[in-house]
N, CA, C and O of each residue as an XYZ file, in Angstrom:
400
protein
N       7.817      0.843     10.919
C       6.692      1.951     10.728
C       5.726      0.953     10.972
O       5.716     -0.237     10.656
N       4.735      1.802     11.729
C       2.979      0.893     11.891
C       2.203      2.086     11.240
O       2.250      3.310     11.117
N       1.236      0.656     10.791
C       0.416      1.656      9.951
C      -0.979      0.761     10.159
O      -0.866     -0.438     10.411
N      -1.959      1.220     10.075
C      -3.151      0.054      9.815
C      -3.826      0.643      8.641
O      -3.978      1.798      8.245
N      -4.173     -0.494      8.224
C      -5.122     -1.447      6.869
C      -6.462     -0.249      7.563
O      -7.073     -0.026      8.608
N      -6.312      0.410      5.693
C      -8.046      1.054      5.376
C      -8.608      0.310      4.702
O      -8.557      0.486      3.484
N      -9.355     -0.803      5.251
C     -10.242     -1.938      4.424
C     -11.532     -1.530      3.921
O     -12.442     -0.885      4.441
N     -11.396     -2.043      2.818
C     -12.987     -2.029      1.838
C     -12.918     -0.152      1.289
O     -13.840      0.603      0.979
N     -11.579      0.059      1.351
C     -11.377      1.366      0.317
C     -11.375      0.984     -1.164
O     -12.122      1.831     -1.654
N     -10.913      0.098     -2.264
C     -10.228     -0.108     -3.158
C     -11.075     -0.086     -4.459
O     -10.644      0.023     -5.607
N     -12.573     -0.229     -3.988
C     -13.930      0.281     -4.793
C     -14.285      1.863     -4.339
O     -15.143      2.457     -4.992
N     -13.936      2.218     -3.749
C     -14.453      3.518     -3.100
C     -13.742      4.742     -4.206
O     -14.279      5.823     -4.448
N     -12.607      4.338     -4.704
C     -11.727      5.287     -5.403
C     -11.571      4.697     -6.702
O     -10.917      3.667     -6.860
N     -12.343      5.517     -7.968
C     -11.736      5.008     -9.753
C     -10.699      4.279     -9.997
O      -9.675      4.925     -9.778
N     -10.522      3.348    -10.310
C      -9.362      2.709    -10.995
C      -8.131      3.717    -11.411
O      -8.566      4.516    -12.240
N      -6.877      3.933    -11.149
C      -6.084      4.296    -11.309
C      -5.644      4.248    -12.912
O      -6.376      3.430    -13.470
N      -4.990      4.660    -13.558
C      -4.447      4.033    -14.908
C      -3.628      3.499    -15.316
O      -3.218      3.359    -16.468
N      -3.096      2.901    -13.746
C      -2.212      1.852    -13.720
C      -2.744      0.497    -13.792
O      -2.062     -0.524    -13.873
N      -4.094      0.572    -13.755
C      -4.800     -0.464    -13.973
C      -5.164     -1.489    -12.652
O      -6.089     -2.298    -12.729
N      -4.317     -1.347    -11.433
C      -4.558     -2.040    -10.259
C      -3.481     -1.243     -9.206
O      -2.408     -0.741     -9.539
N      -3.881     -1.262     -8.282
C      -3.195     -0.870     -7.135
C      -1.828     -1.138     -7.061
O      -1.032     -0.199     -7.085
N      -1.446     -2.301     -6.972
C      -0.211     -2.461     -6.581
C       1.140     -2.169     -8.015
O       2.358     -2.062     -7.872
N       0.143     -2.100     -9.579
C       1.032     -1.469    -10.654
C       1.242      0.008    -10.156
O       2.312      0.567    -10.397
N       0.392      0.553     -9.570
C       0.465      1.864     -8.641
C       1.114      1.813     -8.122
O       1.924      2.667     -8.480
N       1.559      1.148     -7.074
C       3.218      1.238     -5.799
C       3.929      0.744     -6.601
O       5.019      1.060     -6.125
N       4.289     -0.173     -8.064
C       5.701      0.149     -8.423
C       6.208      0.998     -8.951
O       7.389      1.348     -8.957
N       4.793      1.634     -9.738
C       4.880      3.390    -10.749
C       5.572      4.374     -9.334
O       6.599      5.051     -9.379
N       5.107      4.281     -8.733
C       4.667      5.135     -7.540
C       5.256      5.565     -6.392
O       5.289      6.743     -6.038
N       5.829      4.431     -5.665
C       6.144      4.161     -4.469
C       7.752      5.246     -4.529
O       8.222      5.630     -5.600
N       8.232      5.501     -3.477
C       9.004      6.793     -3.243
C      10.797      6.433     -3.131
O      11.753      7.181     -2.926
N      10.709      5.012     -3.357
C      11.783      4.234     -3.793
C      12.375      3.671     -5.217
O      13.499      3.253     -5.492
N      11.369      3.796     -5.900
C      11.088      2.802     -7.236
C      11.573      1.777     -6.893
O      12.728      1.494     -7.209
N      10.672      0.834     -6.037
C      11.398     -0.407     -5.915
C      10.227     -1.431     -6.696
O       9.205     -0.989     -7.222
N      10.570     -2.736     -6.655
C      10.276     -3.368     -7.317
C       9.191     -4.578     -6.349
O       9.355     -4.562     -5.129
N       8.320     -5.397     -6.830
C       7.734     -5.596     -5.977
C       8.589     -6.905     -4.970
O       8.992     -8.015     -5.316
N       8.625     -6.360     -3.930
C       9.241     -7.330     -2.802
C       8.642     -9.020     -2.938
O       7.507     -9.379     -3.247
N       9.889     -9.903     -2.574
C       9.289    -11.296     -2.655
C       8.198    -11.700     -1.530
O       7.373    -12.613     -1.576
N       8.412    -10.843     -0.603
C       7.079    -11.186      0.684
C       6.523     -9.638      0.865
O       7.016     -8.541      0.600
N       5.042    -10.139      1.543
C       4.792     -8.997      2.146
C       5.498     -8.136      2.935
O       6.518     -8.414      3.566
N       4.919     -7.052      2.887
C       5.787     -5.446      3.744
C       5.440     -6.092      5.316
O       6.416     -5.904      6.042
N       4.335     -6.787      6.019
C       4.478     -6.101      7.292
C       5.642     -7.414      7.510
O       5.800     -8.301      6.672
N       6.395     -7.320      8.804
C       7.407     -7.586      9.532
C       6.747     -9.326      9.679
O       5.560     -9.616      9.830
N       7.842    -10.233      9.587
C       7.824    -11.349      9.375
C       6.881    -12.287      8.944
O       6.666    -13.389      9.448
N       6.167    -11.624      7.690
C       5.287    -12.274      6.760
C       6.070    -13.158      5.625
O       6.768    -12.544      4.817
N       5.991    -14.311      5.559
C       6.722    -14.773      3.811
C       5.591    -15.096      3.252
O       5.617    -16.241      2.800
N       4.480    -14.468      3.084
C       3.836    -14.740      2.178
C       3.963    -13.543      0.754
O       4.070    -12.324      0.889
N       3.925    -14.109     -0.238
C       3.640    -12.885     -1.616
C       3.046    -11.904     -1.412
O       2.104    -12.145     -0.656
N       3.109    -10.725     -1.741
C       2.696     -9.703     -2.097
C       1.155     -9.998     -3.351
O       1.243    -10.458     -4.489
N      -0.179     -9.526     -2.595
C      -1.116    -10.171     -4.001
C      -1.611     -8.743     -4.210
O      -2.274     -8.596     -5.237
N      -1.468     -7.892     -3.614
C      -2.095     -6.315     -3.635
C      -1.815     -5.287     -3.192
O      -1.574     -5.254     -1.985
N      -1.744     -4.203     -3.877
C      -1.316     -3.120     -2.784
C      -2.386     -2.657     -2.495
O      -3.317     -2.567     -3.295
N      -2.423     -2.296     -1.321
C      -3.159     -1.437      0.120
C      -3.093     -0.558      1.017
O      -2.138     -0.229      1.720
N      -4.293     -0.123      0.972
C      -4.400      1.216      1.113
C      -4.318      0.877      3.178
O      -4.808      0.132      4.027
N      -3.118      2.302      3.015
C      -2.662      2.324      4.778
C      -2.543      3.718      5.419
O      -2.165      4.533      4.579
N      -2.700      4.140      6.376
C      -2.680      5.106      7.103
C      -1.498      5.128      7.913
O      -1.314      4.008      8.388
N      -0.753      5.832      8.209
C       0.611      6.195      9.300
C      -0.494      6.005     10.315
O      -1.600      6.541     10.250
N      -0.003      5.050     11.414
C      -0.746      5.040     12.759
C      -0.162      6.535     13.543
O      -0.598      6.694     14.683
N       0.468      7.260     13.188
C       0.660      8.573     13.977
C      -0.076      9.520     13.682
O       0.162     10.681     14.015
N      -1.204      9.103     12.927
C      -2.420      9.691     12.743
C      -2.476     10.706     11.448
O      -3.544     11.185     11.066
N      -1.511     10.919     10.960
C      -1.797     11.779      9.549
C      -2.731     11.339      8.767
O      -3.133     10.176      8.738
N      -3.125     12.259      8.090
C      -4.246     12.011      7.500
C      -4.099     11.669      5.429
O      -4.949     11.665      4.539
N      -2.661     11.445      5.435
C      -2.246     11.385      4.415
C      -2.557      9.289      4.211
O      -1.996      8.384      4.829
N      -3.696      9.196      3.060
C      -3.251      7.835      2.592
C      -2.100      7.124      1.802
O      -1.574      7.884      0.989
N      -1.565      5.838      1.833
C      -0.948      5.278      0.993
C      -0.901      4.120      1.010
O      -1.366      3.481      1.954
N      -0.177      3.407     -0.303
C      -0.397      2.175     -1.087
C       0.802      1.114     -0.811
O       1.861      1.334     -1.398
N       0.708     -0.113      0.108
C       2.090     -1.149      0.256
C       1.429     -2.130     -0.408
O       0.226     -2.235     -0.650
N       2.468     -2.935     -0.713
C       2.298     -4.572     -1.319
C       1.984     -5.377     -0.230
O       2.921     -5.606      0.535
N       0.642     -5.982      0.097
C       0.399     -6.750      0.883
C      -0.136     -8.120      0.612
O      -1.185     -8.148     -0.032
N       0.448     -9.401      1.026
C      -0.750    -10.366      0.999
C      -2.122    -10.405      0.881
O      -2.772     -9.486      1.377
N      -2.649    -11.270      0.336
C      -4.227    -11.129      0.712
C      -4.444    -11.627      2.280
O      -5.550    -11.229      2.646
N      -3.780    -12.348      3.312
C      -4.265    -11.829      4.836
C      -4.034    -11.290      5.399
O      -4.709    -11.344      6.427
N      -2.707    -10.052      5.371
C      -2.641     -9.280      5.826
C      -4.007     -7.707      4.920
O      -4.476     -6.679      5.409
N      -4.094     -8.110      4.039
C      -4.859     -7.418      3.547
C      -5.969     -7.134      3.812
O      -6.507     -6.027      3.808
N      -6.507     -8.454      4.138
C      -8.245     -8.384      4.952
C      -7.712     -8.244      6.906
O      -8.398     -8.755      7.791
N      -6.921     -7.771      7.076
C      -7.298     -7.589      8.703
C      -7.230     -6.592      9.287
O      -6.240     -5.863      9.238
N      -8.361     -6.327     10.027
C      -9.044     -5.354     10.432
C      -8.450     -4.416     11.658
O      -8.329     -3.211     11.879
N      -8.110     -5.824     12.414
C      -8.120     -5.222     13.939
C      -6.538     -4.851     14.655
O      -5.815     -5.749     15.086
N      -6.222     -3.655     14.688
C      -4.544     -3.218     15.239
C      -4.099     -2.505     13.992
O      -4.681     -2.290     12.929
N      -2.959     -2.217     14.406
C      -1.750     -1.742     13.101
C      -1.096     -3.015     12.645
O      -1.438     -4.060     13.199
N      -0.394     -3.033     11.905
C       0.265     -3.472     10.845
C       1.814     -2.695     11.232
O       2.128     -1.529     10.993
N       2.695     -3.846     11.954
C       4.274     -3.474     11.350
C       4.966     -3.657     10.166
O       5.269     -4.763      9.720
N       5.229     -2.569      9.634
C       5.999     -2.979      7.978
C       7.710     -2.870      8.295
O       8.396     -2.398      9.201
N       7.945     -3.531      7.109
C       9.358     -3.651      7.169
C       9.963     -2.173      7.091
O       9.302     -1.199      6.731
N      11.435     -2.129      7.509
C      11.639     -0.733      7.642
C      11.789     -0.002      6.240
O      11.505      1.160      5.948
N      12.505     -1.383      5.181
C      12.821     -0.889      4.025
C      12.006     -1.148      2.739
O      12.628     -1.409      1.709
N      10.273     -1.078      2.723
C       9.307     -0.664      1.967
C       8.760      1.108      2.018
O       8.560      2.034      2.804
N       8.713      0.771      0.672
C       8.653      2.689      0.280
C       7.036      2.763      0.500
O       6.538      1.678      0.798
N       6.439      3.495      0.434
C       5.061      3.801      0.522
C       4.860      4.688     -1.041
O       5.879      5.072     -1.615
N       3.809      4.899     -1.506
C       3.375      5.116     -2.858
C       2.119      6.280     -2.364
O       1.337      5.882     -1.500
N       1.975      7.401     -2.797
C       0.770      8.267     -2.707
C      -0.578      7.837     -3.101
O      -0.610      7.855     -4.332
N      -1.626      7.485     -2.653
C      -3.097      7.134     -3.535
C      -3.243      8.161     -3.798
O      -3.110      8.178     -5.022
N      -3.495      9.373     -3.382
C      -3.398     10.760     -4.684
C      -2.871     10.638     -5.758
O      -1.678     10.611     -6.063
N      -4.157     10.527     -6.606
C      -3.999     10.661     -7.958
C      -3.390     11.646     -8.737
O      -2.722     11.444     -9.752
N      -3.702     12.954     -8.109
C      -3.638     14.191     -8.630
C      -2.088     14.264     -8.494
O      -1.388     14.871     -9.304
N      -1.624     13.623     -7.450
C      -0.202     14.077     -7.376
C       0.648     12.945     -8.244
O       1.754     13.422     -8.499
N       0.485     11.440     -8.849
C       0.559     10.355     -9.093
C       0.648     10.488    -10.749
O       1.186     11.198    -11.598
N      -0.342      9.197    -10.636
C      -0.862      8.872    -12.453
C      -1.007      9.221    -13.204
O      -0.597      8.754    -14.266
N      -2.182     11.021    -12.986
C      -2.968     11.786    -13.291
C      -2.277     13.173    -13.685
O      -2.702     14.112    -14.358
N      -1.023     12.963    -13.006
C       0.056     14.188    -13.289
C       0.571     13.995    -14.229
O       1.143     14.996    -14.661
N       0.702     12.776    -15.060
C       1.508     12.543    -16.165
C       1.150     13.366    -17.308
O       1.779     13.268    -18.361
């Protein structure tokens, strides 16, 4: 899956009840996955440090959280190709942690 990193938005949203966006991803990703050993970007061997805001490259308006390393979380130019096995978690708090 190809996505674009939405840089600089973590402060624009209030922190959810999960405490961090990586914790949010763990609680609400579509496949109930645990944090992977490596970043969700293909061929990256770094450990994921954060739950990063991304948007699908197909132009959809929905934003998601995925586990990324710090390097890829700060990448601003071009798309990121994610491993096929990584699940997405909605950023929409009304659909996730505020729904409980």
